[in-house]
ZAZA-846846 format. One record per residue: residue number from 1; x negated, y negated, z of N, C-alpha, C in turn. Coordinates in steps of 0.05 Angstrom, whole numbers. Layout:
# ZAZA-846846
{NUM; {X; Y; Z}; {X; Y; Z}; {X; Y; Z}}
...
END
This chain:
# ZAZA-846846
{1; {-2468; -2156; 2319}; {-2438; -2160; 2302}; {-2424; -2134; 2298}}
{2; {-2396; -2133; 2303}; {-2387; -2116; 2303}; {-2356; -2112; 2278}}
{3; {-2354; -2087; 2267}; {-2338; -2084; 2245}; {-2332; -2060; 2241}}
{4; {-2311; -2054; 2225}; {-2293; -2034; 2219}; {-2295; -2030; 2197}}
{5; {-2298; -1994; 2187}; {-2293; -1981; 2156}; {-2276; -1968; 2157}}
{6; {-2256; -1967; 2138}; {-2237; -1948; 2138}; {-2232; -1940; 2110}}
{7; {-2227; -1906; 2115}; {-2226; -1892; 2088}; {-2195; -1874; 2086}}
{8; {-2178; -1892; 2076}; {-2152; -1876; 2066}; {-2152; -1857; 2052}}
{9; {-2143; -1837; 2061}; {-2136; -1816; 2047}; {-2110; -1803; 2035}}
{10; {-2108; -1791; 2008}; {-2083; -1781; 1993}; {-2093; -1768; 1977}}
{11; {-2086; -1740; 1971}; {-2085; -1723; 1953}; {-2112; -1719; 1944}}
{12; {-2127; -1715; 1973}; {-2162; -1707; 1968}; {-2170; -1725; 1948}}
{13; {-2161; -1746; 1960}; {-2171; -1773; 1949}; {-2180; -1797; 1970}}
{14; {-2196; -1818; 1966}; {-2207; -1831; 1982}; {-2198; -1866; 1976}}
{15; {-2191; -1885; 1982}; {-2185; -1905; 1964}; {-2212; -1918; 1973}}
{16; {-2226; -1928; 1948}; {-2251; -1941; 1949}; {-2247; -1968; 1943}}
{17; {-2265; -1986; 1953}; {-2267; -2016; 1938}; {-2299; -2014; 1919}}
{18; {-2291; -2020; 1900}; {-2313; -2026; 1885}; {-2313; -2062; 1883}}
{19; {-2342; -2062; 1895}; {-2345; -2092; 1909}; {-2366; -2105; 1888}}
{20; {-2348; -2118; 1865}; {-2351; -2131; 1843}; {-2343; -2165; 1845}}
{21; {-2327; -2172; 1861}; {-2315; -2204; 1861}; {-2333; -2221; 1865}}
{22; {-2350; -2221; 1885}; {-2364; -2240; 1905}; {-2392; -2242; 1890}}
{23; {-2400; -2264; 1884}; {-2426; -2265; 1866}; {-2446; -2266; 1893}}
{24; {-2447; -2274; 1916}; {-2470; -2274; 1933}; {-2469; -2254; 1956}}
{25; {-2449; -2227; 1948}; {-2439; -2207; 1966}; {-2474; -2186; 1968}}
{26; {-2474; -2178; 2002}; {-2501; -2158; 1990}; {-2486; -2131; 1986}}
{27; {-2462; -2123; 1989}; {-2454; -2103; 1977}; {-2448; -2105; 1946}}
{28; {-2451; -2118; 1933}; {-2446; -2121; 1904}; {-2447; -2097; 1894}}
{29; {-2429; -2092; 1868}; {-2431; -2065; 1854}; {-2434; -2043; 1873}}
{30; {-2429; -2046; 1899}; {-2429; -2017; 1910}; {-2398; -2005; 1916}}
{31; {-2392; -1982; 1919}; {-2369; -1971; 1929}; {-2369; -1966; 1963}}
{32; {-2343; -1976; 1971}; {-2341; -1974; 2001}; {-2312; -1966; 2009}}
{33; {-2306; -1968; 2028}; {-2283; -1956; 2043}; {-2272; -1992; 2049}}
{34; {-2249; -1993; 2061}; {-2240; -2018; 2064}; {-2252; -2030; 2097}}
{35; {-2246; -2060; 2102}; {-2256; -2067; 2126}; {-2265; -2091; 2131}}
{36; {-2282; -2099; 2155}; {-2281; -2116; 2157}; {-2294; -2121; 2185}}
{37; {-2305; -2154; 2190}; {-2316; -2159; 2223}; {-2289; -2170; 2227}}
{38; {-2297; -2161; 2252}; {-2277; -2172; 2280}; {-2273; -2200; 2280}}
{39; {-2249; -2199; 2291}; {-2234; -2230; 2295}; {-2234; -2233; 2325}}
{40; {-2238; -2257; 2337}; {-2236; -2263; 2361}; {-2214; -2243; 2379}}
{41; {-2226; -2229; 2396}; {-2209; -2211; 2423}; {-2199; -2189; 2411}}
{42; {-2204; -2180; 2382}; {-2200; -2156; 2380}; {-2206; -2132; 2385}}
{43; {-2195; -2108; 2388}; {-2195; -2083; 2390}; {-2204; -2074; 2358}}
{44; {-2226; -2051; 2356}; {-2228; -2036; 2332}; {-2208; -2032; 2316}}
{45; {-2189; -2017; 2335}; {-2170; -2003; 2317}; {-2146; -2035; 2307}}
{46; {-2147; -2055; 2327}; {-2129; -2079; 2310}; {-2143; -2086; 2287}}
{47; {-2178; -2088; 2287}; {-2193; -2095; 2268}; {-2185; -2085; 2247}}
{48; {-2190; -2057; 2242}; {-2182; -2035; 2224}; {-2158; -2043; 2213}}
{49; {-2133; -2042; 2226}; {-2107; -2040; 2219}; {-2097; -2069; 2201}}
{50; {-2109; -2091; 2212}; {-2107; -2115; 2201}; {-2127; -2121; 2173}}
{51; {-2156; -2110; 2169}; {-2163; -2105; 2156}; {-2156; -2088; 2124}}
{52; {-2143; -2065; 2127}; {-2128; -2056; 2114}; {-2106; -2074; 2102}}
{53; {-2095; -2081; 2113}; {-2074; -2097; 2112}; {-2073; -2122; 2084}}
{54; {-2099; -2134; 2100}; {-2104; -2158; 2081}; {-2120; -2155; 2059}}
{55; {-2136; -2126; 2061}; {-2151; -2122; 2035}; {-2134; -2103; 2017}}
{56; {-2109; -2088; 2025}; {-2102; -2067; 2006}; {-2069; -2077; 2010}}
{57; {-2055; -2088; 2024}; {-2030; -2091; 2028}; {-2014; -2066; 2042}}
{58; {-2027; -2040; 2048}; {-2017; -2024; 2052}; {-2013; -2027; 2087}}
{59; {-1993; -2011; 2096}; {-1983; -2016; 2126}; {-2000; -1983; 2143}}
{60; {-2015; -1978; 2162}; {-2028; -1957; 2173}; {-2001; -1946; 2190}}
{61; {-1993; -1920; 2182}; {-1977; -1901; 2205}; {-1992; -1887; 2220}}
{62; {-2017; -1871; 2206}; {-2033; -1851; 2225}; {-2060; -1859; 2220}}
{63; {-2080; -1856; 2240}; {-2108; -1864; 2234}; {-2117; -1846; 2255}}
{64; {-2144; -1839; 2249}; {-2163; -1833; 2272}; {-2186; -1844; 2265}}
{65; {-2199; -1849; 2295}; {-2226; -1861; 2302}; {-2244; -1838; 2300}}
{66; {-2261; -1844; 2274}; {-2285; -1820; 2270}; {-2303; -1819; 2285}}
{67; {-2314; -1848; 2286}; {-2340; -1848; 2298}; {-2358; -1884; 2294}}
{68; {-2374; -1880; 2300}; {-2396; -1910; 2302}; {-2422; -1899; 2295}}
{69; {-2421; -1921; 2271}; {-2448; -1924; 2264}; {-2464; -1950; 2270}}
{70; {-2485; -1952; 2276}; {-2506; -1967; 2282}; {-2522; -1976; 2256}}
{71; {-2528; -1993; 2252}; {-2545; -2011; 2231}; {-2565; -2023; 2232}}
{72; {-2587; -2021; 2237}; {-2607; -2043; 2240}; {-2624; -2045; 2219}}
{73; {-2636; -2066; 2212}; {-2653; -2073; 2195}; {-2670; -2096; 2196}}
{74; {-2696; -2090; 2189}; {-2722; -2109; 2193}; {-2711; -2129; 2178}}
{75; {-2686; -2143; 2164}; {-2682; -2164; 2148}; {-2654; -2177; 2165}}
{76; {-2648; -2165; 2181}; {-2619; -2175; 2196}; {-2624; -2192; 2225}}
{77; {-2613; -2210; 2229}; {-2625; -2218; 2259}; {-2605; -2200; 2281}}
{78; {-2583; -2191; 2274}; {-2564; -2172; 2289}; {-2564; -2155; 2284}}
{79; {-2557; -2125; 2305}; {-2553; -2100; 2293}; {-2523; -2103; 2286}}
{80; {-2515; -2085; 2269}; {-2483; -2082; 2265}; {-2469; -2056; 2275}}
{81; {-2456; -2060; 2293}; {-2438; -2027; 2298}; {-2410; -2030; 2281}}
{82; {-2420; -2009; 2264}; {-2383; -2000; 2255}; {-2371; -1985; 2265}}
{83; {-2339; -1994; 2270}; {-2326; -1967; 2281}; {-2313; -1960; 2249}}
{84; {-2319; -1930; 2249}; {-2302; -1912; 2229}; {-2279; -1897; 2234}}
{85; {-2257; -1901; 2214}; {-2238; -1893; 2213}; {-2227; -1875; 2184}}
{86; {-2210; -1857; 2192}; {-2197; -1851; 2165}; {-2167; -1855; 2173}}
{87; {-2150; -1856; 2154}; {-2121; -1862; 2152}; {-2111; -1832; 2138}}
{88; {-2088; -1822; 2150}; {-2078; -1796; 2133}; {-2045; -1812; 2130}}
{89; {-2033; -1825; 2140}; {-2004; -1839; 2131}; {-2008; -1862; 2132}}
{90; {-1987; -1871; 2107}; {-1991; -1901; 2108}; {-1969; -1906; 2093}}
{91; {-1954; -1931; 2091}; {-1940; -1939; 2069}; {-1944; -1967; 2057}}
{92; {-1931; -1975; 2036}; {-1924; -2002; 2027}; {-1936; -2004; 1997}}
{93; {-1936; -2026; 1988}; {-1940; -2034; 1965}; {-1976; -2041; 1965}}
{94; {-1990; -2033; 1940}; {-2029; -2031; 1944}; {-2022; -2067; 1932}}
{95; {-2037; -2080; 1940}; {-2041; -2106; 1928}; {-2070; -2108; 1915}}
{96; {-2076; -2126; 1896}; {-2106; -2136; 1889}; {-2119; -2141; 1907}}
{97; {-2147; -2138; 1912}; {-2160; -2144; 1934}; {-2182; -2168; 1920}}
{98; {-2186; -2187; 1933}; {-2203; -2216; 1928}; {-2232; -2206; 1924}}
{99; {-2247; -2178; 1937}; {-2270; -2172; 1943}; {-2277; -2154; 1919}}
{100; {-2258; -2137; 1908}; {-2256; -2123; 1880}; {-2239; -2107; 1878}}
{101; {-2251; -2082; 1861}; {-2227; -2064; 1852}; {-2214; -2046; 1872}}
{102; {-2201; -2039; 1879}; {-2182; -2018; 1897}; {-2181; -1997; 1873}}
{103; {-2196; -1965; 1880}; {-2197; -1943; 1865}; {-2189; -1920; 1873}}
{104; {-2167; -1902; 1873}; {-2166; -1877; 1887}; {-2185; -1857; 1871}}
{105; {-2202; -1844; 1888}; {-2226; -1833; 1887}; {-2230; -1806; 1889}}
{106; {-2227; -1790; 1876}; {-2229; -1755; 1887}; {-2253; -1755; 1901}}
{107; {-2258; -1737; 1929}; {-2275; -1732; 1944}; {-2298; -1722; 1933}}
{108; {-2292; -1701; 1914}; {-2314; -1693; 1909}; {-2330; -1705; 1882}}
{109; {-2317; -1739; 1878}; {-2331; -1744; 1861}; {-2344; -1776; 1869}}
{110; {-2345; -1779; 1903}; {-2356; -1803; 1921}; {-2388; -1802; 1913}}
{111; {-2397; -1774; 1910}; {-2424; -1780; 1913}; {-2443; -1783; 1882}}
{112; {-2424; -1786; 1871}; {-2435; -1801; 1844}; {-2432; -1829; 1837}}
{113; {-2419; -1843; 1857}; {-2413; -1878; 1854}; {-2442; -1887; 1867}}
{114; {-2443; -1913; 1859}; {-2471; -1929; 1876}; {-2454; -1941; 1900}}
{115; {-2469; -1928; 1916}; {-2468; -1938; 1950}; {-2489; -1935; 1960}}
{116; {-2491; -1949; 1987}; {-2515; -1948; 2004}; {-2522; -1923; 2009}}
{117; {-2553; -1912; 2010}; {-2560; -1887; 2017}; {-2545; -1880; 2050}}
{118; {-2545; -1896; 2069}; {-2530; -1884; 2091}; {-2506; -1881; 2086}}
{119; {-2487; -1894; 2069}; {-2459; -1890; 2068}; {-2458; -1859; 2062}}
{120; {-2473; -1849; 2047}; {-2471; -1817; 2042}; {-2475; -1804; 2066}}
{121; {-2488; -1809; 2088}; {-2494; -1790; 2114}; {-2468; -1795; 2124}}
{122; {-2447; -1815; 2125}; {-2422; -1815; 2146}; {-2403; -1805; 2130}}
{123; {-2396; -1812; 2104}; {-2382; -1797; 2086}; {-2380; -1766; 2089}}
{124; {-2405; -1754; 2091}; {-2412; -1725; 2094}; {-2398; -1715; 2122}}
{125; {-2403; -1724; 2142}; {-2393; -1726; 2164}; {-2359; -1724; 2163}}
{126; {-2354; -1750; 2159}; {-2326; -1749; 2156}; {-2310; -1722; 2136}}
{127; {-2324; -1710; 2117}; {-2317; -1694; 2098}; {-2318; -1667; 2121}}
{128; {-2346; -1663; 2128}; {-2355; -1644; 2140}; {-2343; -1634; 2163}}
{129; {-2346; -1651; 2188}; {-2330; -1655; 2213}; {-2316; -1669; 2222}}
{130; {-2295; -1650; 2240}; {-2272; -1664; 2255}; {-2279; -1684; 2272}}
{131; {-2304; -1676; 2288}; {-2311; -1695; 2314}; {-2323; -1715; 2312}}
{132; {-2313; -1729; 2336}; {-2325; -1759; 2338}; {-2354; -1761; 2328}}
{133; {-2365; -1779; 2321}; {-2401; -1778; 2317}; {-2410; -1803; 2318}}
{134; {-2438; -1802; 2324}; {-2447; -1828; 2329}; {-2480; -1826; 2303}}
{135; {-2481; -1849; 2290}; {-2503; -1852; 2270}; {-2513; -1870; 2275}}
{136; {-2541; -1867; 2274}; {-2557; -1898; 2268}; {-2575; -1896; 2243}}
{137; {-2574; -1922; 2231}; {-2585; -1923; 2203}; {-2603; -1941; 2201}}
{138; {-2628; -1935; 2200}; {-2648; -1958; 2199}; {-2659; -1965; 2163}}
{139; {-2654; -1989; 2164}; {-2657; -1999; 2131}; {-2684; -2019; 2142}}
{140; {-2707; -2014; 2117}; {-2719; -2041; 2117}; {-2711; -2047; 2085}}
{141; {-2702; -2074; 2089}; {-2699; -2085; 2062}; {-2675; -2074; 2053}}
{142; {-2678; -2055; 2024}; {-2646; -2046; 2019}; {-2654; -2018; 2014}}
{143; {-2676; -2002; 2037}; {-2682; -1979; 2034}; {-2681; -1965; 2062}}
{144; {-2667; -1935; 2063}; {-2661; -1928; 2091}; {-2684; -1911; 2090}}
{145; {-2696; -1915; 2114}; {-2712; -1905; 2124}; {-2716; -1884; 2149}}
{146; {-2694; -1888; 2163}; {-2691; -1871; 2189}; {-2662; -1855; 2183}}
{147; {-2651; -1838; 2196}; {-2624; -1828; 2202}; {-2625; -1811; 2236}}
{148; {-2612; -1827; 2246}; {-2607; -1807; 2272}; {-2572; -1802; 2273}}
{149; {-2571; -1778; 2284}; {-2544; -1767; 2294}; {-2540; -1759; 2322}}
{150; {-2525; -1772; 2334}; {-2533; -1767; 2362}; {-2553; -1768; 2377}}
{151; {-2571; -1792; 2370}; {-2590; -1794; 2382}; {-2617; -1770; 2372}}
{152; {-2611; -1759; 2361}; {-2629; -1744; 2343}; {-2636; -1752; 2312}}
{153; {-2668; -1758; 2308}; {-2675; -1763; 2288}; {-2663; -1736; 2264}}
{154; {-2659; -1743; 2239}; {-2650; -1731; 2220}; {-2672; -1734; 2196}}
{155; {-2678; -1757; 2187}; {-2700; -1772; 2177}; {-2722; -1790; 2179}}
END
């Protein structure tokens, strides 16, 4: 499965989605960027642009393709390849998202929010490194057990 995740930036903040609306959401109560699954024949960029518009109402003017994150889990049948983007310029009026609550969060407060353990690794990369990167995150159940950066094991 292929997905996108996008962090929209403004005034040293990211637009975050607090996933509180869907009852059977595996991301319930977690804070994430915006994004979702590819539709037929979409490129990573097309998927990201569509998902941002659908979830936020915003139109992306300038973005950067930042990395790819490979998610592996003993509980999933299929590996997920998530294409990671940041947006620096956008326009439009924000709408309510049916998946949760959108909120601007200061970058220095991000790591205080409930999120997946692996998200902390790629959020750190987004803030500390301007280069394209590749991460592999291996979960057993909900627990992060292994992290690889550019093929080298980190944990």
